[in-house]
Structure formats: structure tokens, C-alpha cells
N, C-alpha and C positions, 0 to 999 in steps of 0.2 A: 441492471445497472451497468454503466460503463465506467471503467477505471482507466485513466490515462497514465501510461508509464513512459519514462524518458531514458535516454542515453543507453547505457550498457544493459539495462533491464530489458529494453526492447529487443536487443540482439539475442537475449536468452530465450525469448518466446516467439521471435519473429513477428511481432505485432506492436502497434502503437496503443491499442485499446484492448483491454480485457473485458469480455462480456460475462457478467455474473448475475446470479439471482440473489436478491436480498429479501428478507421478510421484515415486517414491522417489529421494531425492538432489537434488531441486529446491531451489534456493536462493531467497532473497527476490528477488534481481535477476531470476531467471527468471520469478517470479510477476509482477513489475512489467512486464517485457517483454510478457508475455501480456495483462496489463491494458491497456497502451497499444496493443497490436495490436488488441484487440477494441473498445476505447473510446479512439480517438486523441485525442479532446478532453481526456482526462485527462493526456496527456503533459506539457504545459507546467506543469501543476499538481503533478506528481509527480517529474519528472526534469529536471535542469538540462541545459545544452548539453554537459556532459561525461559525461552518463549517471549522475550521482550523484543521490541523493535530495535534493530541494529542502530547503534548511535548515529551513524553517518547517514542513515536514510531519513528523508523528510517526507511525511505523508500529510497532504493538505486536504482538508474537508472544507468545501466552500471558501477556499482562499486562506484558511487558517491552519497552521501546523497543529496537529492533534495533541502534541506535547503541551500546548498552551490551552487546551480544552480539558477534557477528562481522560486524556491519554488513550490507551487501547480500550478503555471502557466507554468511550464516547459513543452514544447512540447515533446511528446513521439516519438522518431525516429523509423523508421522501424527496425525490428529485435532487439528491446530493451530487455535488461535483467533487470527485476524488481524483487526486493526482499524486503519483509516487515518484520521487526524485532520488536517484542514487547519489553517492558522493561525486563531486565534480572537481577536477583538478586540471592543472595545465599552466601554460605560460612559461616564461623564462625568467 
């Protein structure tokens, strides 16, 4: 599975896409645990001290924010499109 990451997250891993293995029945939380296992520098960016998704992070599954699905318990379907966006700010 390919997980596309954006902005400051890319700089932390020097990549636009994370290549991961998923199994049938895997949930978003399983995917996040695999990401932080392989790229531990992403842990404070993605997960808070309670293991929940950091409030400012938006994780989209097939174009929908997982918070509006089943949250971290959302099952990842085959051929899923996953994108992770960090907080964005700027302007004057």
C-alpha cells in the first residue's frame, strides 16, 4: 500500500510516499502503528500520548477524513487511497 504524505511530514522522512504492507482486516490504527514503527520520527507528529491521532492531522481514506468514518478503527479496504496532511498555516 502507498500512503501519500504532505508538507512537513515529507521532510521528516525525505519521501512523498510511504510504502507499507497491509493485510485484510487492518485498521487505520494498525497502519499508523506500522508507520511509526518504521519511521519513529513521525510518532509525535501523528499520535498523541494516548495513542490517538493528533488533532491537527488529517488522515483521508478514499477522499474522506477518517474522523467522519469509524476513526482509527476504520477498516482499510483493498486498493485504498490514503493521504496524511499535517497542520497548514501561513499567510499574513
